[in-house]
N, C-alpha and C positions, 0 to 999 in steps of 0.2 A: 536529888532534884531531877526533874524531868529532863532538862536540857543537858545535865551532866551524863545521864544514862544514854541519851541520844548520841552525844559525842563519843562516849565509850564504845557504843555499838558500832559506830562508823569506823573508829580506830581499829577495833578488833577485826572487822570485816576487811579493811585495807591490809592489816598485818597478815591475815590469813592468806589473802591473795598474793602478798609478796613472797610467801613461803612456798607457793605452788611451783613444782619443778618445771612446768611448762613455760614459766616466765623467766627462769634463770638463764642468764647469758653466760656462755662459756668464757668470754673474755672480760667479765665484770671486774671492776677495780674499785677500791675504796681509797679515799683520801682522808688523811688524819691531820690534826693540828693540836699542838700543846703550847700553852702560853703562860707566862708569868708577867704580871703587870703591877706597877706601883706608881703612886702619885703623891707628891708632896706639894704643899702650897701654903701661902699666907693669906690673910684677909678673912672675911666672914664666910666665903664660899670657895670651893674649888673653881678656878677660872672657867669661864663659860664654855669655851671650845674644848676643854678637857672633860666636859660633862655631856654636852648635847650632841645629837646626831651620831650616837654610838649604840643604837638599838636598845637604849635603856640600861646597858651594862656599864654603869658609871655611878658616881656619887658626888653630891655637893659637899659632903663632909670632908674636912681636910685630912690628908695623910691616909689614903685608902688604897685598895688594890684587890687583886684576885688571882687565883690560879684557875686555868681553864683548859678543858680537853674536849675534843670533838672528833667525830667520825662520820663521814658522809659517803653515800653511794648515789650518784646522779643518774636520773632516768635518761637514757640515750635518746637523742632526737632523730637519729638515723639508724638504718640497719635492720630493725625489726619493727613490726607493727605494735607489739605489746612489750613494754619495758617497765621497769620499776626503779624506784629510788627510795632512800630513807636517810635520816640523819638524827644524830644525838649530839647535843652540845651542852655541856654542864660547866658550871663555875662555882667555886667556893671563894666568896669575897670577904673582906673585912671593911668595916665602916660604911656599909651599904644599907639599903632599906630592908635587906634580908640576908641571912647567913648562908643560904644555898639557893642557887638559881638554875632552873631548868630553862636555859635560854632557847634551845630548839629541841624538839622531839617530834618527828613527823614521818609519814610514809607517803610516797607518791606512786601513783599508778597511771601510766601514760599509754593511750591507744591512739596511734597515728598522731593527729594534731591536738587531741583532747587530753586533758590531764586532771586527775582527781588527787588533791592533796589534803591529808587529814592530820591535824596536830598543830604544833607551834612552830612557825617558820618565819624567817625575816623577810616579810613582804614590804614593798614600797609602791608608790604610785607616781604618776606624772612623768615628765621628761627630764627631771633634774639629775645632774651629775652628783652621785652620792659622796664623792670626795671633796668637791669644790662648792656645791650649792649650799645656800642657807637652809634649804629644806622645802619640800612640797607643802602646800597649804592644807591639804586634806590628809594624806598618808605620807609622812616623811620617815626617815630612819632614826627618829628621836626616842621612841618608847619601846618597851619590851614587846615582843610579838604577842598577838592575841590568838589563843588556840581556836582553830576553826576548821570546818570542812569546806573546801574550796574547789569548785568545778570550773575549769577555764579552758580557753584557747590561748595559751601563753604567748604564742608567736603569730605573726600575721599570716592569715590564710587568704590566698587569692580568691577573689569573687569570680565565679564563672561568667563567661561572655563579656569580660572587661579587658581581654587581651593582656592580662597581668598588670594592669595599671591601678587596680583598686584592691586593697587588702583590709581585713578586719580581724580584730581579736577582742576578747572580753572575758569576764569572769562573774561568778555568783558565789557568795559565801555566807555561812551562818556560823557563829561561834559564841564564846563566853569569856567575859573578863575574869581575871584571876587575882585581883588585888583587894578582895573583901577584907582580909585581916589587916592589910596595910592601911586601908581607909579607916577602919575602926580605930586603930591606934593613932593615926595621924590627925584625925579630926578632933578638934578641941572646942570647948565652950559652945557645944550644941551645933557645931558646923555641920552642914549637909554632907552626908556620906551615904553610900549605897552598898548593896550586896546582891549576889546572884543575878547580876545584870547580863543580858544577852547582847550579842553583836551581830550586825548584818551589813554587808556591803555588796556592791555590784558595780560593774562598769563596762564600757565598750569604747573602742577606739577605731577610727577609720583612717586609712592612709591612702593617699592618691599620689602615684608616681612610681617610677622604676629607675633606680640609680644606674642600672646597667645601660639604660637607653637615654636618660636625661638626668642631670645631677640634682635637680630641685624636687623635693618631696614636701607634701603638706599633710599634717596629721591633726585630727580633731577628736577629742574624747570627752566623755561624760562619766564621772564617778560619783557614787553616793555611799555614805556610811550612816549607820544608825545605832543607837542604844535603845533597848526596850526590855520589858519584863523586869523582874527583880523587885527589891524594896528600897525605898528612899527614907532616910531618917533625918529629921531636922527639928531642932529645939524640942526634942521629946516626942514629936509627932512621927507617925509611920504611915507611909503611902505604899500600898501594895499594888503593883502594876501587873495586869494579867499577862500570861504567856502561853495561852492555848493556841491550837492550830490556826484559828481565825486571826489571831494577833500576829502570827508569823506571816500570814498573807497581807495583813494591813501594813506591816512594816516593809514588805516587798513592794507593794503598790501603795505609797503613802496616802493614808486616808484617816478620817476622824475615828477617835476611840469610841468604844461603846459605853454603856451606862455604868460599867464597873471601873471606869477610869475617871480621874479628876476632870472638873468642868473645862479646864484649859485644854485638855487633850481632846475633849468632845468638840470644842469650838474650832480647834486647829487640826493637827494631825497627831496620831498616836506615836509616842516615842520622841527621842531626840534625833532629828534628821540633819545631816550636813551633806554638802556636795561640792563639786568642783567641775568647771569646764576647763579643758586643757587644749591649747593650740600650739603647733610648732611648724615653722618653715625651716627646712634644712637644705643646705647646699653641700653636696658631697660628691665631687667628681670621681668617677669609677677608677681612673688611672692615676689618682693622686692620693697621698697620705694625709691630706688636710681636709677640714670641714668647718662649716660655720652654721650656727642655728640661732634662731630667734624664737622665744617661747613666751606664752602668756597664760597665766592661771587666774581664773575668776572663782572665788570661794562664795558659797551661799549657805545660810542657815534656813532650815525648813524650805519654803518654796517662794518666799517674798522676792528674792533676788535671783531666782533660778533663770528667769527669762528677762524681758526688757520692761517690766513694770517700773523699775528704778534704774538709774544710771549705773553703769559698771565702772565706777571710779576706783573701787577697791581692786587691787591687783597685785600679782607678783609678775614682773616683767623682766625677762632674763636674756642674756646673750652668752653663748658658749662658742669658743673657737678652739679647735684642735689644730696645732701648727705642724708643718713638716718637721721631720726629725732634725733636732739641733741640740747643742749642749746647754742651752739656757732655759727656755720655756717650752713645754710641750702642750699645755692647755691652760686656758683661763676662762673664768666665768664672772660676769657682772650681773647683779640683780638689784632691782628697785622694788621695794615693798611698801604698799600703802593700804591701811585698813581703817582709816578714820571715819569713813562715811557710814557704812553698815545700814543703808537705807534711810538714814536720818535719825534724829534724836527723839522722834515722837512715835509712840505705839498706843493703839487703842483697839480692843476687841469690841465688835459691834454688839449692841444691846437693843432691846425693844424701844428704849427711850432715845438712844442715839445709834441708828442703824449703820453708821459709816464704819468702815474698817480702814485703819491706818497701820501698815505693817512695817514700821521702822524699828530702830533700836534693836538690831538683830543680836547683839551680845555674842560675838564670835567666840566659839569654844565653850561658852557657858550655857546652862539650862536651869529652868525652874524646878526640875525634879531630880535630874541626874547630876553627878558630881563633875560634869564637864567632859570635854573631849580629851581625856587623859587616861593613862594606864600606868599604875604604880607611881603616880605623881608627875609623870613626864607627859607633856603634850604630844598627842598623836600627830598633830600638824606641825607647822613651822615653829621652831623653838624661840625665835625672836619675840613671839608673844609669850612672855615668860611663864614657865610651867608652874603649877601649884606646889611642887616640891620645894620651891623657894620661899613659900609663905611660912614664916616662923611662928605665926599665931594659931596654926591649926586649921586655917581656911583652905578648902580644896578648890577654890574658884580661880579663874584667870583674871588677874587684876590689871593687866596691861594689854588689852586687845585692840586699843586704838593707837596705832603706831605708824611712824614713817621711817623707813630705813634704807640704807645702801649696804651692799655686800660685795666683796671681791674675793675670788678664790683663784690661786695660781699654783701650778705644779710644774716640775721639771724632772728630767732624767739625764743629768750631765754625763754620766758614765754608766755602763751596764750594771754595776753593783750598788748604785746610789740613786735614790729618788727623794724628792722633797716636795713639800706643799706649804702654802701660806694662806691663811684666812684672815680677812679684815672686815669687821662689821661695825657700822655706826647706825644707831637707831634713837629715836626720840619717842617718848610715851606720853599720852594724854590720859592714861588710866582707862576707865570705861565710862559709858554714858551714865550709869547708875552711881558710880563713885569716881568722878574725875580727880586727877591729882591736883593739889593746890598750885603746883607749878609744873612746867614741862620738865620731865626727867630724861637725862641723856644716858647712853650706854655705848661704850667702845670696847670691843672684844677682838683680841688678836691671837693668832696661833702660828707658830713656825715649827715644822716637823720634818725630820730627816730619817729615812730608813736605809739601813746598810744590809746588804746580802753578800757576805764574804764568798768569793768564788770557790775557795777551798773547803768551805763548810756547807755542803749541799743541803738545802732545805732550811738552813738557819737564817734568821734575820733579827735585827735589833732596831727598834724605833725609839727615838728620843724626841720629845715634844716640849716646847716652851710656850706658855700662854699668859696673857695678862687681861685684866678687866679694869676699866676706868669709867668715870661718870658717876652720877648720883642715883642711878636706878638700882644696880646691884652692889655698888661700892667698889673700892680698889682691891685687887687681888693679883698675886703672881704665883705661878706654879710650874712644875715640871713633871713629866710622865716618862717612864721608861718601860718598854715592853720587849721581852725576849721571846721569840716564837720558833718552833720547829714544825715544819710541814713535810708531808711526804705521801707516798702511795703504798698501799698494801696489795 
């Protein structure tokens, strides 16, 4: 396929550049990791927080695990103008959606503040704490990485003539989904599934403030993601979506599809477009080891809720506090999630007879052509909008995207060799606008986890996790996970 050849060419070019002697650093180091992980549980599924927000390297099937090995070289951010990095991260699991996982395989090339990354890498978005948050609404750490070519300014760059008070960063990426075979086998009874689908994302963030001069900073960002190209199969029908150069441009600047796309794409925009506005206020005194932040995420489908045509009732509102060093709690996060509005329950595409346009019923994470905002069955966004992998009837849609929830995450470091964290989530689901649940379904998910790093066993760590599910949404479940890991430098 054309997009596979393009990604291969980009990867080959980057790999060739990495091998160039002029780039090699005399003090380059590699970090490695080897891990054995096993999970046992009761109930219909593995407990929620033993599955979700683990970059897709998990399974809802009971009694699962994996053996994992990785090797990384990070691109240095200081010292030389031109540096490189690379990573390979492989896993052999059991009772997973696949029997061999290429979790990460990428090459990075960095010149000053700019970086080109090609391959599969664990990217996230927004301002969320990866250990304590329920997950970003657009790009969380819930699904497997999507292979892509990504050009970015990964760190804030000061804007000239602002006296260091304004910084910007951003990225642009194109890639391809890799779950064609999984979708083909998972979809049943004529359920919608896709193959050869392409990926696009872009984003930019502005920061105002300088913590060395004043502890308060303000950040505002816009991110967008899209699915385009490929084929969609539903009830024996096949829809071919074009993926020529003009379509890559249309998905970059969202615009209507051409005559070779379905009528819905011509009336609206080509592809499945999602996006998110992110805002954060952070107080971080320069001479202190504590900080506090308030953040807000506004998710939108297509363009109907991108600006202020509709109220921004749907949100993820969060508070994060990092406390001074103490033996009890080092950080905590509270989040409130609301996605019931979705621009309202009414949708109407204008026609010659009725020329009015009503852009409601946004159907978060679902789409009329694509199998939704998921990869390998796991939602790319916030996992509390339950992922399609939980659908036992072979549907690949999100059946619980109208929810209201609360989430609490707490962690501590009582002694140098011990860390712990606790997650507690409570959510209620009204289903979707198209398929509301007969009654409101509840979901309670807990996790308690402790990690031990024995001082006399350098690089070794052991993590034990206990988790439970309750409520009528996923049903009751209890489980435990044990992970033994060795890390080090070469």
